[in-house]
N, C-alpha and C positions, 0 to 999 in steps of 0.2 A: 503494500499499500504507499503511496505516496506520502511522505512525510509532511505534517502540517507546519505553515511557515512560524517559526517562533516569534512569539510576541516582543515587539521592540521594548528594551529595557528602559524601565522611566528615567528620565533625565535627572541626575542627581540636581540639587538646587543649588543656586550660586549666589554669591555675595549680592548681586544686583537683585535677586528675586527677595533676600531677606532686606536689603534698602527698600524695595518697592513697598513691601506688607508693611514695614515699620514707619514709611514715610519720611526716610531721612537720607542722607546722601551715602555714597560709597564709604567716603571717607570717615564718616560717623560709624559706621559699621565696624569698619576696620580699628577704629581706635578702640571700641568695645572689645572686639576679638581679641587684639593685642595686647590691652591695656596699656596702651602707648601714651594716651593723653586723656586728661580728665573730659568726662561728659556726665552733664546734670543726669541726677537720678532718674526723672519721668522718662527722658530719652532713652537712658539706658535699659531701663523696664521694657520699653517698647521694644528694643532690638533683640534683648533677651527671649522677649515673649515670640518674636517672629523667628528666631533660631529654633527654638522650642518646637513651635507650629510647624515648621518647614522640614525640621529634623536636619538642618544645616552642619556639616562637618567641613572646618576650615581646611583648607589645603595647605598643609605645614610646609610642602616642598615650595610652593609658590611663595608663600610668605616668607621662607628662608631666603629666596633669591632677592627679596625687596629689603630684609632686615640684616641679611648677612649673618643669619642666627637659624639653627637647625632645630634648636629646643631640646637636643638630644646630647646626653652625657654618657660617658664610658666608664665602665669599672672593670679592672683587671685585677684578679684574685689569683693566688696560688693554689688555692684547693677551695672546692665548694662544698664539701661534703659534711663537714663539722657543723655543730649546732652554734658556733660562736660566728662561723662564716655567714650560715643563714641569718643570722640575727644583725650582722653586718650590713648583709644585702637588704633587708628589710628596712630599716633604719634610713639607710640611703635611697632606696625607691620610692619610698613615703616621702621624704622630703623632698626628693624631685618631683613627684607628681603633685605635691602642694604648691610648689613653686613653677608649675606647667611646664616640666621638661620630663621627658622619657629618659629612660635607662638601659643600656645596652651592656651585658656582661661578656667577659671572656676568661677563661680558665687558663692559668700558665703552668702549671704544675711546679711551679717555683724556679723554673728555667729562664736564665735572663735572655736567650735567644727569643723564647716565646713572649716575653715580657716585652721586648723590642718590637718583635712582629706583630704583638696585639695592639701596641701602641699605633703603630703604623696602619694598621688596618683600620683602627678606630678613626683616625684621621682620614682615611678613603671613604670613610662614611660620612664625613663632615661633621662629627661631633663637635660641640664647642668647647669642650673640656673632659678631663678624665681624671678620675681616682685610682690612684696606683696603691693597692693594697702591698706593700713592699717588704723585703728582708734584708737587701744591702744595695749598696750604691756602688757602680762600678764605673770604669773609666769608658765603657759601651754606654752607659746610660747618660754619662756627661755629655758624650759626642751627639747622642741623639736630641738630648734636650736642648743642646746649643744650636742644632740645625732646625729644629720644630719649635717656633715660639708659640706653642699652645698651652692654655692654662692646665695645670697638672697639680694636684694635690696628693702628698704621701701619705698614707694612712697605715699608721703602728711605727713609723720610724720618724725620727727628727732629722730631716734635711732641709730645716729651714736656712741654716747658714750657707747652704748650697744654693740657695734661691728658690727652694721647693716648699710652699707652705705645707705645714704638716699636723696631723691631727694623731694625737698618742696618748698612751698614759703614761704615769711616772713608773717606768720599769724599776729603777733604781731604789726609789723610795718604798715601791712595793717590796721589793725583795729584802730591804733592810727591814720592813715592819714585819715580815713574815719570819725572818731569822730572830730578830729581836722577842717574837712570840714565842718561838722554839726555847729561845735560851733561857727566858722569863719561866720556862717549866721545870729549869733545873739541868738541862742538857749541856754537856761541853764538847761531846764529840759529834758534831752536827756536819754531816756529809751533804753534797749538793750534787744532784744529777742536772748538769747544765747544758745550754744549747751551744750549737756552733758559733763562736765569737764572731764570725764574720756578720751575723745578724745581729747588728748592732743593739737593738732593743732587748730581744728575748735572751740571747747571748751574753753580749758584754754587760748590759747595764743590770741585768740581773745578778749575775755573778758579782758584779762589782759592789752592789747593793749587800749581798750575801757576805761579802768580805768585809766592808764596812762596819757591819752590825759585829762580826766577830772581834776585831781591832779595837771596837769601841768599849767592850767589855774585857779587854786585854788579852785577849786569845791569838794563837797564832794561827795562820792559814795553813792547813796541812793539805799539800798538794795531792795526796795520798786519797784525800776524802774528796776530791773533786773528779768526776767523769764526764766527759761530752757525749751526747746522746742526740738522737733524733725527736724534736719535740711533738712531732705529729705519729709518732710510732707507740703503742703500747709495750711493744716486743721489744723495743730498745732501751725502754725503762726496764723491763725484766732482765735483759743482757748487762745493763749499768749495775743493776743491785747485786746481780752476781758477782762482779768485778768489786764492788765495794765491800761485799760481805766479809772477806777475809781480814779487813780493817775495823769490822767490830763498831759502827757508829751506832749510836744510841737512838738518833733521828736523822730523817733524810729530807732536805727540801728539793723537790723536783720542779724544774722548770715550766713543766706543763701538768694538768691533771692527767694525760694520756700517760706520760712518764710515771707518775706518781701510781697509777693504777697497775701499771706492769711491776713497778717495785714491790707492791703490795701484795700482788699474785706470787712473785717469788717467796716473800716471806711466808704466807699462807701455806704454800706447797710444801714447806720445810716444817709445817707443824707450828709455826710461831704465831704470838698473837700480837694484833695491832690494837692499841698502842703499848700492851703489856710489855712486849719484847722490843719493839721498835717503834718510834713514831715517825709517821710520814705526813708530808704537806704538799698540795700542789698549786698550780695557778689555773685561773680561767672559770673556775666553778661551772663546768660543764654540767648538763642534766644529770648524768649518770653520777656525778658527784654527791649527790643528796640520796642516792639509794640506799636503803636500809642496809644491804652489803658492804656498803662503802663507806658512807658517813665520812667524807673527806673534807679535814679542815683545809682551806685553801684562799686565795685571794681572787675577788670576783670583779669583774669588768662588766661595766655597761655596754655591752657589744651594739645594742640598738643606737644609741647615743652616739657613740664612735661613728658609726655610717651616717648617721643624720647630720652631725657635725661636720663631717668631710664633705657632703654634699654641699651643707650652707656655705662653707668656706670656697668650695669650688665656685659656686654660682657667685660670691662677692669677687673673687679672682676674674671671672667673666667679665663682669660689670664694671670692675674697677682696674682695667690693666694696668700694670707699673707699679702698683701698692707693694711696700715691703713685705716681704715672707715671713711670717710669724710661725711659731708653734703653739698649737692649743692642747691644753692637757684636760683630759676625762678623767674624773676622780676614781679611785678603786674602793673596794671595802674587805675587810678581814671579816670572812665566814668561819666561824668556830664551831666544829663539829666533834667527832669522837676519835680523829687519828692520830692526835698528839697529846700524850700525857706527860708523866715524870718519869725518868729513869728508874 
């Protein structure tokens, strides 16, 4: 049978249709849609009503050609599977949406080449700026940023002295507070499962905070009580605890909750109790840290606020190019549960 001719698709309403229905000029509709210039409230209401009646959707591409803005932001993250990463993305996307921006996400697997490729791909898609959830700043990053004058905000690292606005937590202060808490319970052989020191925030600053707390109590830093591990791997925490075990620490500060959980598993498999035989503390306050089987004492960060503040900082950088780069700090909290006791 011959196919019936398809019905012509209804033509999408245009800005002209909105202007005609609202009884205003095209320019007035544009001002309301883009929120670019003040419009008196009665007129604004008429325009919004016309938009609603016609189900008009502004053409963001055409608007971008006029304003040189895409209203699109990018975010590159080293991983997206953890609850912390999900909360950061939630905060960032919510703040972007509230300001009239959309968010494009790219996962880099913590590889420098993929970070730079992702930034370049975001530029090809004409984002107005990007949030870089960073771990380290290399010469390759410096070269890329010199060549591409696009607003970038670093999240989780302090690169503001390198000209990159930064949003982070006080890792040094948080680690010092955590170590002081453990020392306050009477421990003197406090080990640390530390991160890679090339990660300036989690690796270097948390270790320096740990060392500062020890020295403030007149204790020497015993290099045998510090081992490095992969903060994103519970197995790495398990292996690190195995290396520390022969040095008999009474307490362990792990640079992440995942490392702390690995250390706890090592101890429990050997019939030891926590905190009866050894105390263990972490960072991040992941959802599982409050599980009845864990009850992990840890340092909590407001990941949602970190993401939101990064977005607000990026939008400020887009709207005020040339402003001095600053570092903005989101407060942390000590969460006391059951995993740290007295020796």
